[in-house]
PyMOL CGO cylinders between C-alpha atoms (Angstrom):
from pymol import cmd
from pymol.cgo import CYLINDER

trace = [
    CYLINDER, -27.06, 36.06, 18.71, -27.23, 33.02, 16.41, 0.3, 1, 1, 1, 1, 1, 1,
    CYLINDER, -27.23, 33.02, 16.41, -26.83, 30.44, 19.15, 0.3, 1, 1, 1, 1, 1, 1,
    CYLINDER, -26.83, 30.44, 19.15, -30.28, 29.29, 18.19, 0.3, 1, 1, 1, 1, 1, 1,
    CYLINDER, -30.28, 29.29, 18.19, -28.32, 27.88, 15.11, 0.3, 1, 1, 1, 1, 1, 1,
    CYLINDER, -28.32, 27.88, 15.11, -25.88, 26.13, 17.40, 0.3, 1, 1, 1, 1, 1, 1,
    CYLINDER, -25.88, 26.13, 17.40, -28.78, 24.82, 19.43, 0.3, 1, 1, 1, 1, 1, 1,
    CYLINDER, -28.78, 24.82, 19.43, -30.40, 23.58, 16.22, 0.3, 1, 1, 1, 1, 1, 1,
    CYLINDER, -30.40, 23.58, 16.22, -27.22, 21.71, 15.31, 0.3, 1, 1, 1, 1, 1, 1,
    CYLINDER, -27.22, 21.71, 15.31, -27.07, 20.21, 18.83, 0.3, 1, 1, 1, 1, 1, 1,
    CYLINDER, -27.07, 20.21, 18.83, -30.51, 18.77, 18.29, 0.3, 1, 1, 1, 1, 1, 1,
    CYLINDER, -30.51, 18.77, 18.29, -29.46, 17.23, 14.95, 0.3, 1, 1, 1, 1, 1, 1,
    CYLINDER, -29.46, 17.23, 14.95, -26.45, 15.65, 16.70, 0.3, 1, 1, 1, 1, 1, 1,
    CYLINDER, -26.45, 15.65, 16.70, -28.66, 14.08, 19.55, 0.3, 1, 1, 1, 1, 1, 1,
    CYLINDER, -28.66, 14.08, 19.55, -30.88, 12.64, 16.98, 0.3, 1, 1, 1, 1, 1, 1,
    CYLINDER, -30.88, 12.64, 16.98, -33.78, 14.81, 17.48, 0.3, 1, 1, 1, 1, 1, 1,
    CYLINDER, -33.78, 14.81, 17.48, -33.67, 16.05, 13.88, 0.3, 1, 1, 1, 1, 1, 1,
    CYLINDER, -33.67, 16.05, 13.88, -32.94, 14.28, 10.56, 0.3, 1, 1, 1, 1, 1, 1,
    CYLINDER, -32.94, 14.28, 10.56, -30.27, 15.69, 8.29, 0.3, 1, 1, 1, 1, 1, 1,
    CYLINDER, -30.27, 15.69, 8.29, -33.12, 16.75, 6.00, 0.3, 1, 1, 1, 1, 1, 1,
    CYLINDER, -33.12, 16.75, 6.00, -35.13, 18.48, 8.89, 0.3, 1, 1, 1, 1, 1, 1,
    CYLINDER, -35.13, 18.48, 8.89, -31.85, 19.95, 10.07, 0.3, 1, 1, 1, 1, 1, 1,
    CYLINDER, -31.85, 19.95, 10.07, -30.75, 21.55, 6.93, 0.3, 1, 1, 1, 1, 1, 1,
    CYLINDER, -30.75, 21.55, 6.93, -34.05, 22.87, 6.05, 0.3, 1, 1, 1, 1, 1, 1,
    CYLINDER, -34.05, 22.87, 6.05, -34.62, 24.60, 9.38, 0.3, 1, 1, 1, 1, 1, 1,
    CYLINDER, -34.62, 24.60, 9.38, -31.07, 25.76, 9.23, 0.3, 1, 1, 1, 1, 1, 1,
    CYLINDER, -31.07, 25.76, 9.23, -31.59, 27.50, 5.92, 0.3, 1, 1, 1, 1, 1, 1,
    CYLINDER, -31.59, 27.50, 5.92, -34.84, 28.97, 7.17, 0.3, 1, 1, 1, 1, 1, 1,
    CYLINDER, -34.84, 28.97, 7.17, -33.39, 30.43, 10.34, 0.3, 1, 1, 1, 1, 1, 1,
    CYLINDER, -33.39, 30.43, 10.34, -30.20, 31.55, 8.59, 0.3, 1, 1, 1, 1, 1, 1,
    CYLINDER, -30.20, 31.55, 8.59, -32.58, 33.67, 6.13, 0.3, 1, 1, 1, 1, 1, 1,
    CYLINDER, -32.58, 33.67, 6.13, -34.46, 34.98, 8.88, 0.3, 1, 1, 1, 1, 1, 1,
    CYLINDER, -34.46, 34.98, 8.88, -31.57, 35.93, 11.06, 0.3, 1, 1, 1, 1, 1, 1,
    CYLINDER, -31.57, 35.93, 11.06, -29.93, 37.52, 7.98, 0.3, 1, 1, 1, 1, 1, 1,
    CYLINDER, -29.93, 37.52, 7.98, -32.86, 39.50, 7.01, 0.3, 1, 1, 1, 1, 1, 1,
    CYLINDER, -32.86, 39.50, 7.01, -33.29, 40.74, 10.62, 0.3, 1, 1, 1, 1, 1, 1,
    CYLINDER, -33.29, 40.74, 10.62, -29.68, 41.71, 11.01, 0.3, 1, 1, 1, 1, 1, 1,
    CYLINDER, -29.68, 41.71, 11.01, -29.00, 39.25, 13.75, 0.3, 1, 1, 1, 1, 1, 1,
    CYLINDER, -29.00, 39.25, 13.75, -26.09, 37.34, 11.89, 0.3, 1, 1, 1, 1, 1, 1,
    CYLINDER, -26.09, 37.34, 11.89, -24.32, 40.63, 11.66, 0.3, 1, 1, 1, 1, 1, 1,
    CYLINDER, -24.32, 40.63, 11.66, -24.02, 41.00, 15.59, 0.3, 1, 1, 1, 1, 1, 1,
    CYLINDER, -24.02, 41.00, 15.59, -22.55, 37.50, 15.99, 0.3, 1, 1, 1, 1, 1, 1,
    CYLINDER, -22.55, 37.50, 15.99, -18.68, 37.59, 17.33, 0.3, 1, 1, 1, 1, 1, 1,
    CYLINDER, -18.68, 37.59, 17.33, -16.28, 36.38, 15.02, 0.3, 1, 1, 1, 1, 1, 1,
    CYLINDER, -16.28, 36.38, 15.02, -15.89, 32.93, 16.56, 0.3, 1, 1, 1, 1, 1, 1,
    CYLINDER, -15.89, 32.93, 16.56, -19.56, 32.12, 16.08, 0.3, 1, 1, 1, 1, 1, 1,
    CYLINDER, -19.56, 32.12, 16.08, -19.83, 33.70, 12.66, 0.3, 1, 1, 1, 1, 1, 1,
    CYLINDER, -19.83, 33.70, 12.66, -16.89, 31.59, 11.48, 0.3, 1, 1, 1, 1, 1, 1,
    CYLINDER, -16.89, 31.59, 11.48, -18.47, 28.53, 12.80, 0.3, 1, 1, 1, 1, 1, 1,
    CYLINDER, -18.47, 28.53, 12.80, -21.90, 29.22, 11.25, 0.3, 1, 1, 1, 1, 1, 1,
    CYLINDER, -21.90, 29.22, 11.25, -20.48, 29.99, 7.89, 0.3, 1, 1, 1, 1, 1, 1,
    CYLINDER, -20.48, 29.99, 7.89, -18.55, 26.78, 7.79, 0.3, 1, 1, 1, 1, 1, 1,
    CYLINDER, -18.55, 26.78, 7.79, -21.88, 25.06, 9.08, 0.3, 1, 1, 1, 1, 1, 1,
    CYLINDER, -21.88, 25.06, 9.08, -23.74, 26.62, 6.22, 0.3, 1, 1, 1, 1, 1, 1,
    CYLINDER, -23.74, 26.62, 6.22, -21.33, 25.19, 3.53, 0.3, 1, 1, 1, 1, 1, 1,
    CYLINDER, -21.33, 25.19, 3.53, -21.74, 21.63, 5.11, 0.3, 1, 1, 1, 1, 1, 1,
    CYLINDER, -21.74, 21.63, 5.11, -25.55, 22.17, 5.07, 0.3, 1, 1, 1, 1, 1, 1,
    CYLINDER, -25.55, 22.17, 5.07, -25.50, 23.11, 1.53, 0.3, 1, 1, 1, 1, 1, 1,
    CYLINDER, -25.50, 23.11, 1.53, -23.39, 19.95, 0.59, 0.3, 1, 1, 1, 1, 1, 1,
    CYLINDER, -23.39, 19.95, 0.59, -25.94, 17.77, 2.24, 0.3, 1, 1, 1, 1, 1, 1,
    CYLINDER, -25.94, 17.77, 2.24, -28.11, 15.30, 0.07, 0.3, 1, 1, 1, 1, 1, 1,
    CYLINDER, -28.11, 15.30, 0.07, -30.91, 13.12, 1.41, 0.3, 1, 1, 1, 1, 1, 1,
    CYLINDER, -30.91, 13.12, 1.41, -30.77, 11.01, -1.72, 0.3, 1, 1, 1, 1, 1, 1,
    CYLINDER, -30.77, 11.01, -1.72, -27.88, 9.19, -3.65, 0.3, 1, 1, 1, 1, 1, 1,
    CYLINDER, -27.88, 9.19, -3.65, -24.78, 11.34, -4.10, 0.3, 1, 1, 1, 1, 1, 1,
    CYLINDER, -24.78, 11.34, -4.10, -24.61, 12.82, -7.70, 0.3, 1, 1, 1, 1, 1, 1,
    CYLINDER, -24.61, 12.82, -7.70, -20.99, 14.21, -7.05, 0.3, 1, 1, 1, 1, 1, 1,
    CYLINDER, -20.99, 14.21, -7.05, -17.95, 13.96, -4.70, 0.3, 1, 1, 1, 1, 1, 1,
    CYLINDER, -17.95, 13.96, -4.70, -18.82, 17.26, -3.06, 0.3, 1, 1, 1, 1, 1, 1,
    CYLINDER, -18.82, 17.26, -3.06, -22.31, 15.98, -1.71, 0.3, 1, 1, 1, 1, 1, 1,
    CYLINDER, -22.31, 15.98, -1.71, -22.42, 14.47, 1.90, 0.3, 1, 1, 1, 1, 1, 1,
    CYLINDER, -22.42, 14.47, 1.90, -25.04, 12.29, 3.27, 0.3, 1, 1, 1, 1, 1, 1,
    CYLINDER, -25.04, 12.29, 3.27, -26.49, 12.41, 6.79, 0.3, 1, 1, 1, 1, 1, 1,
    CYLINDER, -26.49, 12.41, 6.79, -23.83, 10.37, 8.61, 0.3, 1, 1, 1, 1, 1, 1,
    CYLINDER, -23.83, 10.37, 8.61, -21.00, 12.45, 7.04, 0.3, 1, 1, 1, 1, 1, 1,
    CYLINDER, -21.00, 12.45, 7.04, -22.89, 15.62, 7.65, 0.3, 1, 1, 1, 1, 1, 1,
    CYLINDER, -22.89, 15.62, 7.65, -23.23, 14.74, 11.50, 0.3, 1, 1, 1, 1, 1, 1,
    CYLINDER, -23.23, 14.74, 11.50, -19.66, 13.78, 11.78, 0.3, 1, 1, 1, 1, 1, 1,
    CYLINDER, -19.66, 13.78, 11.78, -18.55, 17.12, 10.25, 0.3, 1, 1, 1, 1, 1, 1,
    CYLINDER, -18.55, 17.12, 10.25, -21.01, 19.02, 12.19, 0.3, 1, 1, 1, 1, 1, 1,
    CYLINDER, -21.01, 19.02, 12.19, -19.75, 17.29, 15.37, 0.3, 1, 1, 1, 1, 1, 1,
    CYLINDER, -19.75, 17.29, 15.37, -16.07, 18.03, 14.62, 0.3, 1, 1, 1, 1, 1, 1,
    CYLINDER, -16.07, 18.03, 14.62, -17.14, 21.84, 13.82, 0.3, 1, 1, 1, 1, 1, 1,
    CYLINDER, -17.14, 21.84, 13.82, -18.90, 22.22, 17.02, 0.3, 1, 1, 1, 1, 1, 1,
    CYLINDER, -18.90, 22.22, 17.02, -15.90, 20.61, 18.90, 0.3, 1, 1, 1, 1, 1, 1,
    CYLINDER, -15.90, 20.61, 18.90, -13.27, 22.86, 17.11, 0.3, 1, 1, 1, 1, 1, 1,
    CYLINDER, -13.27, 22.86, 17.11, -15.17, 26.10, 18.11, 0.3, 1, 1, 1, 1, 1, 1,
    CYLINDER, -15.17, 26.10, 18.11, -15.96, 24.72, 21.59, 0.3, 1, 1, 1, 1, 1, 1,
    CYLINDER, -15.96, 24.72, 21.59, -19.69, 24.62, 21.34, 0.3, 1, 1, 1, 1, 1, 1,
    CYLINDER, -19.69, 24.62, 21.34, -19.85, 20.92, 22.50, 0.3, 1, 1, 1, 1, 1, 1,
]
cmd.load_cgo(trace, "trace")
């Protein structure tokens, strides 16, 4: 299961990872789990949560925002926290 991605998000929330490190590792793990077929084995709840988190990570920028769709580290952390609460992972 892709609980490793949830654990990665928890590390981001507790300050162990920066936004840049979190998103880099998230995408690396996503690709790896996708290629190995692990993502397909997730239950619907976990899969939905991770798909939303993918979108959030994709909107992250480590520099100045170039458009309204981008989010900074503070916003990413807030959105990931709310997402994990909604899906009862924290």
